[in-house]
C-alpha positions as CSV (number, residue, x, y, z in Angstrom):
1,M,0.0,0.0,0.0
2,M,1.3,3.5,-1.0
3,I,1.9,5.7,2.0
4,D,2.0,9.5,1.5
5,F,2.7,12.4,3.7
6,N,-0.4,14.5,3.6
7,Y,0.4,17.4,5.8
8,T,1.2,20.8,4.2
9,Y,3.8,23.1,5.5
10,D,1.2,25.4,7.1
11,D,-0.5,22.5,8.8
12,M,2.7,22.3,10.8
13,F,2.8,26.0,12.0
14,N,1.4,25.3,15.4
15,P,3.0,21.8,16.0
16,L,6.3,23.5,15.3
17,L,5.5,26.4,17.6
18,Q,4.5,24.0,20.4
19,A,7.6,21.9,19.7
20,M,9.9,24.9,20.1
21,K,8.4,25.7,23.5
22,E,8.7,22.1,24.7
23,L,12.4,22.1,23.6
24,G,12.9,25.2,25.9
25,G,12.9,27.8,23.1
26,S,15.6,26.5,20.9
27,G,16.7,23.5,19.0
28,S,18.7,22.0,16.1
29,N,16.9,20.7,13.0
30,S,17.1,17.1,14.1
31,E,15.7,17.9,17.5
32,I,12.9,19.9,16.0
33,E,12.0,17.2,13.4
34,E,11.8,14.6,16.2
35,K,9.7,16.7,18.5
36,V,7.2,17.8,15.7
37,S,6.8,14.2,14.5
38,E,6.1,13.1,18.1
39,L,3.5,15.8,18.6
40,M,1.8,15.0,15.3
41,N,2.0,11.3,16.1
42,L,3.4,10.5,12.6
43,S,4.1,6.9,11.6
44,E,7.5,5.6,10.5
45,D,6.0,5.1,7.0
46,E,4.8,8.7,6.8
47,L,8.2,10.0,8.0
48,N,10.1,8.1,5.3
49,V,8.1,9.2,2.2
50,I,10.7,10.6,-0.1
51,H,10.1,14.1,-1.6
52,R,12.8,14.1,-4.2
53,G,16.4,13.1,-4.2
54,N,17.9,12.9,-0.6
55,R,15.1,14.5,1.4
56,T,11.8,13.2,2.9
57,K,8.6,15.1,2.4
58,F,8.3,15.6,6.1
59,V,11.8,17.3,6.3
60,Y,11.2,19.3,3.1
61,R,7.9,20.8,4.3
62,L,9.1,21.4,7.8
63,A,11.9,23.4,6.4
64,W,9.3,25.6,4.7
65,T,7.3,25.8,8.0
66,R,10.4,27.1,9.8
67,N,11.0,29.5,6.9
68,Y,7.5,31.0,7.2
69,L,7.5,31.3,10.9
70,K,10.8,33.0,10.7
71,R,9.5,35.5,8.2
72,F,6.4,36.0,10.4
73,G,8.7,37.0,13.2
74,L,8.3,34.0,15.5
75,L,11.7,32.2,14.9
76,E,15.3,33.1,14.3
77,N,18.2,31.0,13.3
78,S,22.0,31.1,13.6
79,K,24.6,30.1,11.0
80,R,25.2,26.9,13.0
81,G,21.7,25.7,12.2
82,V,20.2,26.3,15.6
83,W,16.6,27.7,15.7
84,A,15.1,29.8,18.5
85,L,11.9,31.5,19.4
86,T,11.9,35.3,19.3
87,K,10.2,37.4,22.0
88,K,7.1,37.4,19.8
89,G,7.4,33.6,19.4
90,F,7.4,33.0,23.2
91,E,4.4,35.2,23.5
92,T,2.4,33.5,20.8
93,E,0.3,30.5,21.7
94,Q,-1.1,29.7,18.3
95,V,-1.1,31.2,14.8
96,N,-3.7,31.4,12.1
97,Q,-2.5,29.7,8.9
98,V,-4.3,32.2,6.6
99,E,-2.8,35.2,8.5
100,V,0.8,33.8,8.4
101,N,0.5,33.0,4.7
102,K,-0.9,36.4,3.8
103,K,1.8,38.3,5.8
104,V,4.6,36.3,4.3
105,K,3.4,36.9,0.8
106,E,3.3,40.6,1.5
107,I,6.8,40.5,2.8
108,D,7.9,38.6,-0.4
109,K,6.2,41.1,-2.7
110,E,7.8,44.0,-0.9
111,E,11.3,42.4,-1.0
112,Q,10.8,41.5,-4.7
113,S,10.0,45.1,-5.5
114,Q,13.2,46.2,-3.7
115,S,15.3,43.4,-5.3
116,I,16.2,42.0,-2.0
117,V,17.5,38.4,-1.8
118,D,17.8,36.6,1.5
119,I,20.4,34.0,0.9
120,N,19.9,32.3,4.3
121,D,16.2,31.7,3.5
122,N,16.9,30.3,0.1
123,D,19.5,28.0,1.6
124,E,17.1,26.6,4.2
125,T,14.6,25.4,1.6
126,G,16.6,25.1,-1.6
127,E,17.6,21.7,-2.8
128,E,19.2,22.0,-6.2
129,W,22.8,22.4,-5.1
130,Q,22.5,19.8,-2.5
131,D,21.0,17.2,-4.9
132,E,23.7,18.1,-7.5
133,L,26.5,17.6,-4.9
134,L,25.1,14.3,-3.6
135,N,24.4,12.9,-7.1
136,T,28.1,13.7,-7.9
137,I,29.3,12.0,-4.8
138,K,27.2,8.9,-5.7
139,S,28.8,8.7,-9.1
140,I,32.4,8.3,-7.7
141,E,34.1,5.0,-6.8
142,P,33.6,3.5,-3.3
143,D,37.3,4.0,-2.4
144,Q,37.0,7.7,-3.5
145,F,34.0,8.1,-1.2
146,E,35.9,6.7,1.7
147,R,38.8,9.1,1.0
148,L,36.3,11.9,0.9
149,C,35.0,10.9,4.4
150,Q,38.5,10.6,5.6
151,R,39.4,14.1,4.5
152,L,36.1,15.4,6.0
153,L,36.8,14.0,9.4
154,R,40.3,15.4,9.4
155,E,38.9,18.8,8.5
156,L,36.5,18.4,11.4
157,G,39.4,17.8,13.9
158,F,39.8,14.1,13.9
159,A,43.5,12.8,14.2
160,N,45.0,9.5,12.9
161,V,42.2,9.0,10.5
162,T,42.7,5.7,8.5
163,V,40.6,4.0,5.9
164,E,40.2,0.2,6.0
165,G,39.3,-0.2,2.4
166,R,38.2,-3.6,1.2
167,S,39.8,-5.2,4.3
168,G,37.2,-3.4,6.5
169,D,36.0,-5.6,9.2
170,G,32.3,-6.1,9.6
171,G,31.3,-2.9,7.9
172,I,33.9,-0.7,9.6
173,D,35.3,1.5,6.8
174,G,37.7,3.6,8.9
175,R,39.0,4.8,12.3
176,G,40.1,7.9,13.9
177,I,40.6,9.8,17.2
178,L,38.6,12.8,18.3
179,K,40.4,14.9,20.7
180,V,38.5,17.1,23.2
181,G,40.8,19.7,24.8
182,V,44.3,18.6,25.7
183,V,43.6,15.4,27.8
184,I,40.4,13.7,26.7
185,S,40.1,11.7,23.4
186,F,37.7,9.3,21.9
187,H,38.5,6.4,19.5
188,V,35.9,6.4,16.7
189,V,35.1,4.0,13.9
190,F,33.1,5.1,10.9
191,Q,31.1,3.5,8.1
192,C,30.3,5.2,4.8
193,K,27.2,4.3,2.8
194,R,26.2,5.8,-0.5
195,Y,22.4,5.3,-0.3
196,Q,19.6,6.7,-2.4
197,G,16.9,6.0,0.1
198,S,16.8,5.6,3.8
199,V,19.2,3.7,6.2
200,G,17.1,1.7,8.7
201,S,17.7,0.4,12.2
202,P,19.0,-3.1,11.1
203,T,22.0,-1.3,9.5
204,I,22.7,0.6,12.8
205,R,22.5,-2.6,14.8
206,D,24.9,-4.5,12.4
207,F,27.3,-1.6,12.6
208,R,27.2,-1.5,16.4
209,G,27.8,-5.3,16.4
210,A,31.0,-4.7,14.4
211,M,32.0,-2.0,16.8
212,S,31.6,-4.1,19.9
213,G,34.6,-4.0,22.2
214,R,36.6,-2.0,19.8
215,T,35.7,1.6,20.2
216,E,33.9,4.2,22.5
217,K,31.8,5.7,19.6
218,G,30.7,5.1,16.1
219,L,29.9,7.4,13.1
220,L,27.8,6.5,10.2
221,I,27.9,8.8,7.1
222,T,25.4,8.3,4.2
223,T,24.3,10.2,1.2
224,G,20.7,9.2,1.9
225,T,18.5,9.6,5.0
226,F,17.9,7.8,8.3
227,T,14.6,6.5,9.3
228,S,13.3,7.6,12.7
229,D,13.8,4.0,14.0
230,A,17.4,4.2,12.9
231,K,17.9,7.5,14.8
232,K,16.3,6.0,17.9
233,E,18.5,3.0,17.7
234,A,21.7,5.1,17.2
235,K,21.1,6.8,20.6
236,R,19.5,3.9,22.5
237,D,20.3,4.0,26.2
238,G,22.9,1.4,27.3
239,A,24.3,0.9,23.8
240,T,27.5,2.2,22.3
241,P,26.5,5.6,20.9
242,I,26.6,6.2,17.1
243,D,26.5,9.6,15.5
244,L,24.7,10.0,12.2
245,I,25.4,12.3,9.2
246,D,22.7,12.1,6.5
247,G,23.0,13.4,3.0
248,I,21.7,16.9,3.7
249,E,24.1,17.4,6.6
250,L,27.0,15.9,4.6
251,A,26.3,18.4,1.8
252,K,26.1,21.4,4.2
253,T,29.3,20.3,5.9
254,L,31.2,20.0,2.7
255,K,29.9,23.5,1.7
256,D,31.0,25.0,5.0
257,L,34.4,23.4,4.7
258,K,34.6,24.3,1.0
259,L,35.5,20.7,0.0
260,G,34.6,20.3,-3.6
261,V,32.2,23.3,-3.3
262,E,32.9,26.8,-4.4
263,I,30.8,29.6,-3.1
264,E,30.1,32.7,-5.2
265,L,28.8,35.8,-3.3
266,V,25.8,37.3,-5.1
267,E,25.8,41.1,-5.3
268,K,22.6,42.5,-3.7
269,V,21.2,45.6,-5.3
270,I,18.6,47.6,-3.3
271,I,16.8,50.3,-5.2
272,E,16.0,53.2,-2.8
273,K,12.8,54.6,-4.5
274,E,12.4,57.3,-1.9
275,Y,15.7,58.9,-3.0
276,F,14.3,59.5,-6.5
277,N,10.9,60.7,-5.1
278,N,12.7,63.3,-3.0
279,L,14.8,64.8,-5.8
């Protein structure tokens, strides 16, 4: 039976607002997604419906939900991907969908007339560059993808990063050491998966089995997505923790580190019509 995700972005305005308050006023994308799905009582099948490429419909539409509430003045976000309620957001219990949509359209119309481009807003909901980057990564050889992950981890501060290659043991593709300060360090093993769809909980359990007795932490990197069950399994109490990097997070990290991604700054031109009217 075909399962679809039937909620629109504006159906999630109030669940998102409630989620932000239950999270204490701020949260990362993953924390927000988990809390909103919990409040909306969404099934695993609903959460895993693919929108296009490497993003689910739930994640895609929730990105638009955040974007609209930001433009309505209830949310703000940092460059590090943390979202927070504004003063107005804390004071607002519920919003009217029609009112929010109308206000945002008015803002869009005004900005278009002034030739204003908000790069951060476009980056939050835009997919084209992410899909192009991930499709490029999927076209390279497996050993090239492993070397890309090795370089990525080094750039993120890991030391002694090695790639196991075809001799990898039980799904372990590489190892490294993450140092925290001067004294503390963690031995980490990682696995790289070039997936088109979703990585499920069985993959997490298999990886954890390969890690058993060999490391304090695991890291699984994929070009696809993770199911909600996989996310829960990765952080299950009493089990060796596994951190997850999905395709969207991988693309954003490569962009931030400028690994295989070149960023061109777009000149923003604002026409000051009042200047001409006052001549």
